[in-house]
C-alpha positions in Angstrom: 4.0 -10.0 -16.4 3.7 -7.6 -13.5 1.4 -8.1 -10.5 0.4 -6.0 -7.5 -1.3 -7.0 -4.3 -3.5 -4.4 -2.7 -5.7 -4.3 0.3 -9.2 -2.8 0.3 -10.9 -2.9 3.7 -10.7 -6.6 4.8 -10.1 -7.9 1.2 -7.0 -8.6 -0.6 -7.0 -7.9 -4.3 -4.4 -9.1 -6.8 -4.0 -7.5 -10.2 -1.9 -8.9 -13.0 -0.8 -7.1 -16.1 0.4 -9.4 -19.0 1.1 -7.2 -22.0 -2.2 -5.3 -22.4 -4.3 -7.9 -20.6 -5.3 -7.0 -17.1 -6.9 -9.5 -14.7 -8.2 -9.2 -11.2 -8.6 -11.6 -8.3 -10.0 -11.0 -4.8 -10.4 -13.2 -1.7 -14.2 -12.8 -2.0 -14.5 -14.7 -5.3 -12.6 -17.8 -4.4 -9.3 -16.8 -5.9 -10.2 -17.0 -9.6 -8.8 -14.4 -12.0 -11.3 -12.4 -14.1 -11.0 -9.6 -16.6 -12.7 -6.2 -16.2 -16.0 -7.6 -17.4 -16.1 -10.0 -14.4 -15.9 -7.3 -11.8 -18.7 -5.6 -10.0 -18.5 -2.0 -11.1 -20.0 0.9 -9.1 -22.1 3.1 -11.4 -21.2 6.1 -9.3 -17.5 5.3 -9.7 -17.9 4.9 -13.4 -19.7 8.2 -13.7 -16.9 10.0 -11.8 -14.5 8.7 -14.4 -16.8 9.0 -17.5 -19.5 11.6 -16.8 -21.0 11.1 -20.3 -22.2 7.6 -19.3 -24.6 8.8 -16.6 -27.8 8.3 -18.6 -26.5 5.5 -20.9 -28.2 2.2 -20.3 -25.1 0.4 -21.6 -22.7 2.2 -19.2 -21.1 -1.0 -17.9 -20.0 -2.3 -21.3 -18.8 1.1 -22.5 -16.7 1.6 -19.3 -15.1 -1.9 -19.8 -14.4 -1.1 -23.4 -12.8 2.3 -22.5 -10.6 0.7 -19.8 -9.3 -1.9 -22.3 -8.7 0.8 -24.9 -6.8 2.9 -22.4 -4.6 -0.1 -21.4 -3.7 -0.8 -25.0 -2.7 2.8 -25.6 -0.1 2.7 -22.8 3.4 1.7 -23.9 4.5 -0.8 -21.3 3.3 -3.1 -18.5 5.1 -0.8 -16.0 3.0 2.2 -17.2 -0.2 0.1 -16.9 0.4 -1.1 -13.4 1.5 2.3 -12.2 -1.7 3.8 -13.6 -3.8 1.1 -11.9 -2.1 1.6 -8.5 -2.5 5.4 -8.7 -6.1 5.2 -9.8 -7.2 2.6 -7.2 -5.3 4.4 -4.4 -7.8 7.3 -4.9 -10.6 4.9 -3.9 -9.0 3.6 -0.7 -7.0 0.6 -2.1 -3.6 0.3 -0.4 -0.7 -1.2 -2.4 1.2 -3.9 -0.5 3.4 -5.9 -2.9 4.7 -5.6 -6.4 5.9 -8.7 -8.3 7.7 -8.6 -11.7 8.1 -11.6 -14.1 7.5 -14.3 -11.5 10.2 -13.0 -9.1 9.6 -12.6 -5.4 7.1 -9.9 -4.4 8.7 -6.7 -3.3 7.0 -4.7 -0.5 5.8 -1.3 -1.6 
């Protein structure tokens, strides 16, 4: 299990990767972890990543499915968390701490 704590504006976001399962938690939602389906996705953000979903009425489900498929294709938890950090950094998320296998968080 690898986790990362990131800041986005005034919110703190925690992301955990356990094998190919990725869960998210923010200070807004009372500290409960949720998978990609539980997140509020921006349609404009999804369209930037997947332009073919622009006119698809089922864009949200297809984007979630593609995210999960992409995570399963990656070889290790380390690859998955590095991809997530790199991808979210483009949208203004700032990585603060990295935690591996329950050890103390390390400042990034």
